[in-house]
N, C-alpha and C positions, 0 to 999 in steps of 0.2 A: 505494499499498500504505499502510496507516495506521501512522505512527509519529510518537511523540512523546518527545523526550531530556527528562534532567532540567535541562538549561538552559533549556528552552522552559516546564518547569513552573515554575521560580523565577522567570522572566519573569511568568508568568500568576498564580503566586501573590501577588503584591502585589494586584492587582484581586480575587481570590477572598477574601482576608484581608478587605478593605476591605468586601465584600458582607456576609461573616460579620459584622464589628463593628457594621454600620450596622443590621442585624436582631438582633443580640444573641444571635449563635448562637457556638456552638465547634463545629471539627471539625478535620479534618486532611486534608492533600493528599498523593495518590500517585500514582504510576504503575505500572500493570499491564501487563505483558509488553510492555513500551515501544509499547503500541498505545491505550492506554486514559488518560485522564486521571480520576483518580477522587478525589471530596470525600466524606469519611465525616462527617456530621454528627452528633455525639455526646449535646448538650445544646443547650438554648437557650429561648428566649422566646414562640415560636408553638408551639401545641398541634397536634401531628399524630397524638395518640392515636388520634381518630376515623377516621383512616386506614389504621392499623397493623394488622398480623395478626402476630402473635406478638412486638409490641415492637419491629419495624422495618420501613421501606419502602425497596425500590429503585425508585427514582423514574422512569418513562417520561417523558422529556422530550416525546415526541410529544400527550401526554395532560394537561400542565399545565395548559393553557387550561380544558380540559372537566372537570376534576376536581378541579380547587382555585380558592378565591375567595381576594378579600382580600389581606392581608398575605402568606399563604403561597404564593399565587400569584406575588405580586410578588417575593418572596424567590427562590423556583426560577427564574423568570425572568431575574432580576439574576444569578442564580448561573450559569446557562447562559450568559448573555452574557459574563461575567467569564472563564469556563471556556474559552471560543473564543476571545476575544480576537481580533487581526487578522489571525492565520495560517492560521486554520481556514479549510476549505472542503470541500464536498461535490458533488462531480461524478459520483455515482453513478447510474446506471439501471438498475433492477432488472429492467424489462421485458427488457433484452436481456444480464442477469446480467452488469452490469458495475459493479463496485465501486471507487470512487475517493474515499477521504476523508482529510483530513489526520490524525484522530485520532479515537477514540471518548470520549465523556462520559459519566462514570457519577456518579450522585448516591445516597449511601444515607444515608437519616435512621435512626441506629441500626443496629447489626449483629444477626447471628442469636445471638451468643452475649453480648452487651451492648447491650441496650434503652435507646432514646431518652430523656432525662431531660427533663422539662419545668420550667424555673425559674420560679418565682412573684416 
């Protein structure tokens, strides 16, 4: 069963903050329903505007390599790696309806009520 504690979030936040700083991004880190680690990116140097609908994106980590390129792709892949850390695992098998994952990872670029801001 997916579970992430506040202590695990604190451990992972060091690496997450380093990735945000490396790419000149600002964001917040949170835990939703004790099953998902969430990073909400509010502003930064990367221009995600062409990929947005309504000022925000809920990033699908399965499509990062196919839908993004350059620095945006590198940022998102580095962020996912930092969010997973060393304790993350995924032993799920959808063919037999078996789901066993350490915790889910969600990346939001902007929010539905507060759009992402590109800093120049």
